[in-house]
N, C-alpha and C positions, 0 to 999 in steps of 0.2 A: 930833263926834264925843259921844256922852251912854253910854260904857261904865258905867257905876254910876249904874242907875235907884235906890236908897237905899244912905245908907253913915250910919250910928253906930257910931263908934269904931273897931271891927276887924271889924264888921260890917255885909258889903258884898249887894246884892241885883242884882245883872249885868243891863242891861238889853239881855242878847244872852238869856239863858238863859230869861227872861220872855217877850220877844218868840219862841223858840225852841217854848216850852208854850204858850203862843199859836194857834204855825202848826199846832203837835202836835194843838189842842184842833179850828182851825177843817178842816185836813183829816179827821178825826174826825166833826163835826157832818153836813160836804160826804159824808163816804160810808156814813154813814148814813142821808140823804136819799135816795140813789141805788141805796146796795145797796136799798131798800125799792122802789125802779121797777121793777130788775132784779127783785122779789120773792128777793130774799136776807131771811132766816133776819138779826134783828138781832145774836142772839148770835153767831151763826156769824162776822159782820162783829166783831164784839169780839175774839174768838178770832183771826180773820187779821192786824188791826189791831193789837196787843197784842204778838203773837210778831214781827208783818212790820219793825213802831217796831225793838223787839230789835234782831232780825238787823243791822238799818241801819244802827243805835250803832255796833254792833261792826265794821261793813264801812268805816265813814265815817270808823273813829280806825285800824282796821290801816291804810286808806291811806293817811290823816296819816302816820304812821308812820315806812310805808315811804317817800315822798317828800321828807319831812321827817324824815331820819337823827338830821341835826347839830344838833337841838335835847332831842333825850336822851340825860341824863347820868346815870341811880340806873334801877333798875328799876322805880320804884313813875315815873315819868314817864310811865311807857307805858301806865298807867291813871289820870292826874292828868285827865282829860273835863273834869274843873271851872273846867279852869284853862284850856279851848281847846283847839284844835287836832283838827279833824272835816274829813272832805272828802267833796262833796256827793254826787260819783258814785262815792266809795266805799259811801258809804249807799243809795245805787240801786240799786250791784249786792247790796249784803250782803240786802238788804230784799226783792230782787228772789229772788232764789233762794229764799231762806227761802219767800215768798208760793208759788213753784210747787209747790215740795215741800209744802206747805200741801195746793194745790189741788189735785196729784196723789192725797194720801193719802184727801183728804177728798171727791173726785171731782166736786171743784164748778166749774161752768165757766167754763174760764179768762180767755173773752174778756170777755164779762158779767164779772168783777171786775176784769181788766184798764182797762174803762170807767170800771169807778168808780173804778179807782186812781189813770186819768188826770187826772181835774178832783179830784179831793182832793191829789194828791201837788203839784199846779200851785198851791194856794192855798195850800196852807203855807212850801210853796216862797216862793211873795213874801211874807209876812209877814218871812218869819225875815231875808228878804234885808236889809228892813227892819232887823234885828235884826243885820246882816253891815255894816250901814253905824253904826250906832250905837256897835261896837266893833273899828272900825278895819282887820276882815281883810278878805279876799277882794278887796285894795285894787288901784285901775288903777297904771297905769306914773305915773310926772312926765310930764308936757302940754308940750310944747318951745312954748318959749314966742310964737310964730309962728302954733300951729297954732290955729282956726278955735272953738276947743272950748273954748280956756283961759280964758272969759267960766266955763264949766258946770263945774270942777275944785273938786277939791274940797283944801281946808286942813285938816290934821288937825291937833292940837296933843297937846305931849306932856304923854304921858298913862301913868301907872303899869302904865294894864293898858291902853295901845291896843296896835295892830299892828302898823299903817300906819306910814310916816316920817313926823312930826313936820314939818311949815315947805317940806312941800312937795305945789305944784300936784298932784292926781291927779286920772285921770281917772275919772268917780263909775262906775266899774263898779258898783257896790251899788242904788245906787237905780235903775243906768237896767238891770238886772237884774230889779231890784222890781215897774218899771212894768212892763217886756216878760212879768214873770208873770199879768201882774193880767191884763192887756189877754189872754194867752191861754186863762184861767182864763174871763173872758166866751165869746170866742171855743166852747171848749167847751159853755158853761154854757146860749148857744146850740142847739149843732149837737144834744144833745140833750135838746134837745124835741122834733125831725123824726131822729130815729137811726136809719138805712136798715138797718144791720145790726151786730150783737155785735165788738166790734173797731173799729168805726168812732172814735169817742173815743180811746182808748188810741192807734191808726193818726196820726191829726191832733198829739195831744201830744206824740210820741217826731216828729215831724217840726218841728215849727214850735219848741218846746226843741232841737231837738238844731240848729235855723239858728240861732237867739239865740243859745245859751251858745257855738256853732262861732265865730262873728262875735266876740262878747264878749272869748274870751281875747285877741284880738289886743292887747289896750287893756290885760286883766288883771296884774297886776305880781306873780303871786304863783309859777306854774306857769310853768317855763322851758322853752324847744323842744326838743324831742329832736335830739341833736343830727344832722348831715346832710338830716331831715327839715326840717324847719324850724317844725315846729307839736311842741304839746304834747301830751300821751298822754290828756289832755279832750278835746279839737278828734277827736282819732280815736274816742276816743269817740262826742263830739258826731254825727261821720259815720256810726258803723254804728247809732246810733237813727236818722235821716235813714234809710240803707236799708231798717232793720228795721220804720220805720213807710210809707215807699213801700211796700217787699213785701209786711204785711198790707192795706193799703187796697187793693190790686189785689185781693190772697186772697176777702179780705169781696166786694169788689165781685163778685166770677165766681159766688162763693160764692151772693148775691144773686139775681143775672141765671140761676142756672138753676137755680132755686126760682122762679124767676116763668117759665121755658121748660114747666116739668113741672108747673105747672096749668091 
């Protein structure tokens, strides 16, 4: 864990914040690259990216507050995002709603932007998860002594800015998700070279990340499972992502085949 990148007296630059910023930059540059490939003006990409990020931050904070009500003791605590406390799925939903509204308002092809968004989100998310590893947030459950994953466990030291339980071997969920996200980015990058229909990249992103996150939730120690169901609400969203991605892929292939048949 390396939560503080620079610390001079009371002045501190947190590693998590720097890596999240780098992730946003990587997402933006990726959006510009593939937006150009889709024939979308860079000014539109700029506006969509800016307002989507704002919507994502708001959604991420709202979801975290709802999920961790016990951590907030004053009115200012709800807005103190600089202290940490955001939820990725909340950001995904919040940013997605803003993006859909803007695409509808400006009549921009949803599936083309969806493909750009899919490959842009995953690269930024991958870098952001490295930040999670440094900060100790989104940590895994304790690894049992007889587990074959014991040698891969992360033991976080006690730190004033650390979030993870100190001195306990935990499942390495943050670096595992970062590696998985980089692999998904590589797959999407390869697929984009021979994209068959609009929405293909988005559909593959939804399926692959949905599966990855559903499985990782079994080892994450942050979100408690829902009583009776035995799975977390993150896993429910993950399943919806997978189902939505499959439906979108089937829809795109049918549209493509119909277009071929009419030629």
